[in-house]
C-alpha positions in Angstrom: 16.7 29.9 6.7 19.1 32.3 5.3 18.8 33.6 1.7 21.4 31.1 0.6 19.6 28.2 2.1 16.3 28.8 0.8 18.0 29.5 -2.6 19.4 25.9 -2.0 16.1 24.5 -0.8 14.8 25.8 -4.4 12.8 28.5 -2.7 10.8 26.5 0.0 10.1 28.4 3.2 7.7 27.0 5.7 7.1 29.7 8.1 3.8 28.5 9.7 5.2 24.9 9.5 8.1 26.0 11.7 5.6 27.9 14.0 3.5 24.8 14.3 6.7 22.7 15.3 7.5 24.8 17.8 4.2 24.9 19.5 4.0 20.9 18.7 6.9 20.5 21.0 5.8 22.5 23.2 2.5 20.1 23.5 3.3 17.0 22.9 6.4 15.1 23.8 9.1 14.7 20.4 6.0 17.0 18.4 4.1 14.2 17.2 2.5 11.3 17.9 4.7 8.8 15.9 8.0 8.9 16.6 8.5 8.2 12.6 6.5 11.4 11.8 9.0 13.6 13.8 10.6 16.8 12.6 14.1 15.5 13.3 13.1 13.3 10.3 13.6 15.7 8.1 15.6 18.7 7.0 16.3 21.1 9.2 13.5 24.2 9.2 11.7 21.9 6.0 9.5 19.7 8.1 6.1 20.4 6.6 2.9 20.3 8.7 -0.2 18.8 6.6 -3.5 20.8 6.3 -5.1 18.1 4.4 -4.8 15.6 1.4 -6.7 14.4 -1.3 -5.9 10.7 -3.4 -1.6 11.1 -3.6 -1.4 14.5 -3.0 -0.7 16.8 0.6 -1.1 20.4 1.5 1.0 21.5 4.0 0.2 25.0 6.3 2.3 26.9 4.1 -0.4 26.1 1.1 2.5 23.8 -1.0 1.4 20.9 -2.5 3.2 17.7 -2.6 3.3 14.0 -4.3 3.2 12.3 -1.0 4.6 8.6 -0.6 4.5 6.1 2.6 1.6 8.1 3.2 0.3 7.7 7.1 3.1 5.4 7.8 2.2 3.2 4.7 -1.5 3.2 6.2 -3.0 5.2 2.9 -2.6 2.6 0.4 -5.6 4.0 -1.8 -5.2 7.7 -1.4 -6.4 10.1 0.9 -10.4 10.4 1.6 -11.1 7.4 -0.7 -14.3 7.8 -2.0 -15.2 4.2 -0.9 -13.8 4.2 2.2 -15.4 8.0 3.3 -18.7 6.7 1.9 -18.9 3.5 4.3 -17.6 5.6 7.3 -20.0 8.9 7.2 -22.8 5.8 6.6 -22.0 4.1 10.1 -21.3 7.7 12.2 -25.0 8.6 11.6 -26.1 5.4 13.4 -23.8 5.3 16.2 -20.1 4.1 16.7 -19.7 2.3 19.9 -22.5 0.2 22.3 -22.8 -1.7 25.7 -22.7 -4.8 23.3 -21.3 -5.8 19.8 -22.8 -4.6 17.1 -23.6 -6.3 13.8 -20.8 -4.4 11.9 -18.7 -6.5 14.2 -19.7 -9.6 13.0 -19.8 -8.7 9.2 -16.4 -7.2 9.4 -14.9 -10.3 10.8 -16.6 -12.5 8.2 -15.4 -10.1 5.3 -11.4 -10.7 7.1 -11.8 -14.2 7.3 -12.7 -14.4 3.9 -10.3 -12.1 2.6 -7.8 -14.4 4.4 -8.5 -17.5 4.6 -5.6 -19.0 6.4 -7.0 -17.8 9.5 -9.8 -19.2 11.2 -11.2 -16.8 13.8 -9.9 -12.7 14.0 -10.1 -9.9 16.9 -9.8 -6.3 16.1 -7.8 -3.5 17.4 -7.0 0.0 17.4 -3.2 -0.5 16.7 -0.4 -2.7 15.5 1.3 -2.8 19.2 -1.8 -4.4 20.8 -2.0 -6.9 18.4 1.3 -8.4 18.4 1.6 -8.2 22.2 -1.8 -10.0 22.6 -0.2 -12.7 20.0 3.2 -13.1 22.0 0.6 -13.5 25.3 -1.2 -15.8 23.4 1.8 -18.4 22.6 3.1 -17.7 25.9 0.0 -19.2 27.9 0.3 -21.8 25.0 3.3 -23.4 25.2 4.3 -22.3 29.0 7.0 -20.6 27.7 9.0 -17.1 28.6 10.8 -16.2 25.6 10.3 -14.4 22.7 12.4 -14.4 19.6 11.9 -11.5 17.2 13.6 -11.1 13.8 16.8 -9.0 14.4 16.7 -7.5 10.9 13.2 -6.2 11.3 12.7 -2.9 13.1 9.8 -2.3 14.6 7.0 -4.5 16.0 5.7 -3.2 19.1 5.9 -0.4 21.4 5.5 -2.7 24.4 8.2 -3.5 26.6 9.5 -7.0 25.1 10.5 -5.3 22.3 11.7 -1.7 23.1 13.9 -3.4 25.2 15.5 -4.3 22.6 16.1 -1.1 21.2 18.5 2.0 21.9 15.4 3.7 23.5 15.5 0.8 26.1 15.0 3.6 28.6 12.0 2.2 31.2 12.0 -1.3 30.3 13.4 -3.3 33.6 16.4 -5.8 32.8 14.4 -8.8 33.5 12.2 -8.3 30.6 14.1 -7.3 28.2 16.5 -10.6 28.7 13.2 -12.8 27.8 13.3 -11.7 24.4 16.3 -12.9 21.6 16.7 -12.5 18.3 17.4 -14.3 14.9 18.4 -13.0 11.5 16.2 -12.9 8.7 16.8 -16.0 5.7 19.3 -18.1 8.5 17.4 -21.7 9.2 20.7 -22.7 10.6 20.9 -19.7 13.1 17.7 -20.1 13.9 17.5 -23.9 14.6 20.7 -22.8 16.7 18.8 -20.4 18.9 16.2 -23.0 19.5 18.0 -25.6 20.3 20.3 -23.2 22.9 17.0 -22.1 24.5 15.0 -26.0 24.1 11.7 -25.5 25.6 11.9 -21.8 26.6 10.8 -19.9 23.3 7.4 -19.7 22.6 7.3 -17.9 19.5 9.2 -16.7 16.6 8.0 -13.5 15.1 9.0 -11.6 11.9 7.4 -9.9 9.1 7.5 -12.9 6.4 9.2 -10.6 4.3 10.1 -6.9 3.6 12.8 -5.0 2.0 14.3 -8.6 0.6 12.2 -11.5 -0.9 12.4 -14.6 1.3 15.0 -17.1 0.3 13.3 -20.3 -1.3 12.2 -22.5 1.2 13.0 -20.3 3.8 9.4 -19.8 5.4 8.4 -23.4 5.1 11.6 -23.9 6.9 10.7 -21.7 9.5 7.3 -23.6 9.9 8.6 -26.7 10.0 11.2 -25.5 12.7 8.6 -23.7 14.9 6.7 -27.4 14.4 9.6 -29.3 15.7 10.4 -27.1 18.4 6.8 -26.2 19.6 6.9 -23.0 19.2 4.1 -20.9 17.9 4.7 -19.2 14.4 3.6 -15.6 14.1 3.8 -13.3 11.2 3.5 -9.9 11.7 1.5 -8.5 8.6 1.1 -4.8 9.3 3.2 -3.9 6.2 2.8 -7.1 4.1 -0.9 -7.1 4.4 -2.5 -6.3 1.1 0.3 -5.0 -0.7 1.7 -8.6 -0.8 -1.4 -9.9 -2.0 -5.1 -9.7 -0.4 -4.1 -12.3 1.9 -1.0 -11.5 2.5 2.5 -12.8 2.4 1.5 -16.0 3.7 -1.8 -15.8 0.8 1.3 -15.2 -1.9 3.6 -17.7 -0.1 1.4 -20.3 0.5 3.2 -20.8 4.4 0.2 -20.6 7.3 1.5 -19.2 10.4 -0.2 -19.6 13.8 -1.5 -16.1 14.3 -0.7 -13.3 12.4 -1.4 -9.7 12.8 -2.6 -6.8 10.2 -3.3 -3.1 10.1 -1.7 -0.3 8.3 -3.7 -0.7 4.5 -6.3 -2.4 6.2 -8.4 0.9 7.2 -7.1 2.9 5.1 -5.9 5.5 7.8 -8.7 4.4 10.2 -7.7 3.3 13.0 -8.2 -1.1 12.6 -5.7 -3.5 13.4 -6.6 -7.3 13.8 -5.0 -10.4 15.6 -5.9 -13.4 13.6 -5.2 -17.1 13.6 -5.4 -20.7 14.6 -8.9 -21.4 16.0 -7.4 -23.7 18.8 -5.3 -20.3 20.0 -7.1 -18.0 19.2 -10.3 -19.8 21.6 -8.2 -19.4 24.9 -9.0 -15.6 24.5 -12.9 -16.6 24.5 -15.8 -18.3 26.0 -15.5 -21.6 24.8 -13.0 -23.6 26.4 -12.0 -25.2 29.7 -8.4 -24.1 30.3 -6.6 -21.0 32.0 -8.1 -17.7 30.7 -6.2 -15.2 28.3 -6.7 -11.6 28.6 -6.0 -11.4 24.7 -7.8 -8.3 23.4 -10.2 -6.1 25.3 -10.4 -2.3 24.3 -12.8 0.1 24.4 -12.4 1.6 21.0 -11.6 -1.6 19.4 -15.2 -2.2 17.8 -16.1 1.1 16.7 -18.2 1.0 13.9 -16.5 3.5 11.2 -13.5 1.9 11.6 -14.4 -1.6 10.8 -16.6 -0.1 8.2 -13.7 1.3 7.0 -11.9 -2.1 6.8 -14.8 -3.7 4.8 -14.8 -0.8 2.4 -11.4 -1.5 1.9 -11.3 -5.0 1.5 -14.0 -4.7 -1.1 -12.3 -2.0 -3.2 -9.0 -4.2 -3.1 -10.4 -7.0 -4.4 -13.1 -5.3 -6.8 -10.7 -3.0 -8.4 -7.3 -5.5 -8.5 -5.3 -2.3 -5.9 -2.5 -4.9 -5.1 -1.7 -5.3 -8.8 -1.9 -1.6 -9.8 0.4 -0.7 -6.1 2.8 -3.7 -7.8 3.0 -1.5 -11.4 3.1 1.6 -9.8 5.9 0.7 -8.1 7.9 -0.5 -10.6 7.1 2.3 -13.1 8.6 4.7 -10.2 11.5 2.2 -9.6 12.7 1.8 -12.8 12.3 5.6 -13.0 14.3 6.9 -10.4 17.1 4.2 -10.9 17.5 5.7 -14.6 17.7 8.9 -13.0 20.4 8.2 -10.5 22.3 6.2 -13.2 22.4 9.3 -15.8 23.6 11.7 -13.1 26.6 9.3 -11.8 25.0 8.5 -8.5 23.4 4.9 -9.3 25.6 3.0 -6.6 24.6 5.9 -3.9 20.7 6.5 -4.4 19.3 3.0 -4.2 16.2 1.9 -4.2 15.1 -1.4 -2.6 12.0 -3.5 -2.0 9.2 -5.0 -3.5 7.6 -2.6 -6.2 4.7 -2.0 -3.8 6.8 -1.2 -0.9 10.0 0.8 -2.0 12.3 2.1 0.3 15.7 4.2 -0.7 19.5 4.4 0.8 21.7 6.9 0.3 25.0 6.0 0.9 28.1 8.1 1.0 31.4 8.1 -1.0 32.3 4.7 0.3 29.2 3.2 -0.4 27.7 3.2 3.4 24.4 4.5 4.6 24.3 8.3 5.1 22.1 10.4 7.2 23.7 13.4 6.0 23.3 12.4 1.8 19.6 11.2 3.0 19.2 15.0 4.3 20.6 16.3 0.9 18.0 14.5 -0.9 14.9 14.7 1.1 15.6 18.4 0.9 15.8 18.6 -2.8 12.7 16.5 -3.0 11.0 18.6 -0.7 11.8 21.6 -3.1 10.6 20.0 -6.0 7.4 18.9 -3.9 8.0 15.7 -3.4 7.1 14.4 0.2 9.2 11.0 0.3 10.3 9.6 3.5 10.6 6.5 1.4 9.0 5.6 -2.2 6.0 3.5 -0.8 3.4 4.0 -3.4 -0.7 4.7 -3.2 -3.1 3.5 -5.7 -4.0 7.3 -6.0 -1.0 8.1 -7.9 -1.1 8.7 -11.7 1.3 8.3 -14.6 1.8 12.0 -14.1 2.8 12.0 -10.0 5.6 9.2 -11.1 6.6 11.1 -14.0 7.1 14.4 -11.6 8.5 12.5 -9.0 11.1 11.3 -11.4 12.3 14.6 -12.4 12.5 15.8 -9.3 14.7 12.8 -8.2 17.1 13.8 -11.4 17.6 17.2 -9.9 18.4 15.9 -6.4 20.9 13.3 -7.8 22.4 16.0 -9.8 23.1 17.8 -6.5 24.2 14.8 -5.0 26.7 14.1 -7.7 28.4 17.5 -6.5 28.5 16.9 -3.0 30.1 12.8 -3.9 32.6 15.1 -5.8 33.5 17.3 -3.1 33.3 14.2 -0.8 31.5 16.4 1.4 27.5 17.0 1.5 27.9 19.8 4.8 27.1 22.9 2.0 23.8 21.3 0.6 22.6 20.3 4.2 21.2 23.4 5.5 21.4 22.8 8.8 21.5 19.5 11.3 21.4 15.8 9.7 18.1 14.0 9.8 18.3 11.5 12.4 17.6 7.8 13.2 14.5 7.1 15.1 15.9 4.6 17.4 18.7 6.5 19.2 19.7 7.0 22.8 19.8 10.8 23.5 17.6 12.9 21.5 
């Protein structure tokens, strides 16, 4: 980074992070274990490598502190090193973490989860969301005897497994025959979904979607999907990895009152610890068990799925949400942040270009160019200025550890970023403010 670039980035220099990123790329494909955490998602030479975090703040290896949003890809919703969660984890670590038979913690965690999500009758825990969604798909195929999976085309991610990845620009390595078995339907359009089910009559095993994401479901939409699934004999699966706990303690299904056949939870469930869940109807879930007379389904069988400390973390999270009203706090913090960002953008004349979207507990932002089209270059400019101000924000997804001072600081930094954004719009060219190559989308064919 030359002196002019350093000045534009608010003097932010990350020499240790840059060296660590080089070492990461030399040893780990992509330089991170999740593509969304890659340094290609951040402005060039401004991808901090994290040393530690506490509450709503993280520190990089260069010693800079940031207010952090979207913590752990939305998983750390209570803030880093939350005392109740850490205490529960430490207690179990002293008692052993994995045994040759189920531990009593597995029973306690299942009871606690099903009491929180009463629309489900059985639950099985795993370590990541992909395992849970793929198990749901396999279970739906087994129950219906049908081959096709219908995914919602408007939702960005369901699984690392072939049935989904084959539909993305990063489909290298996925057999065409596998990809042909996945079809797509648009969110909010019941007529188009019914047309799809009719076209592939008696072939679609399941409809899988996030019940809500950046927009609220249209009135009657989820109930309409429930009716379509019943009428066409397919399984309705809600991917609640994001909506779980952020929409309500019982997920979007608890908020909107529409019960899926199967649902998957993760992310906020462990507050950063690795735990996910597949939950649903007893008659379906039991096909992966020992108390039925049909063909056995290899549902979920993971060595580390029942690690005691992760299940203890999940129970502590469930208790904290219920006792401290965390979901309501997430909404209140998000509403304060959204109002502040929108006002700052409007005051700087970029209200139509820096756009905050989504439910208050799950805010994202769009960066639009002079023609109001999504722009990776303007996103680069915006992220660059946020980082310079000590705000690490690939999204504006809040954690309950934020306080009013954090929100006020963020809004102040956003205002400064929007002032630069206005200059770039007036010049019809953000290039002088990028400091290098633009950030890139995760799903793309070539590196």
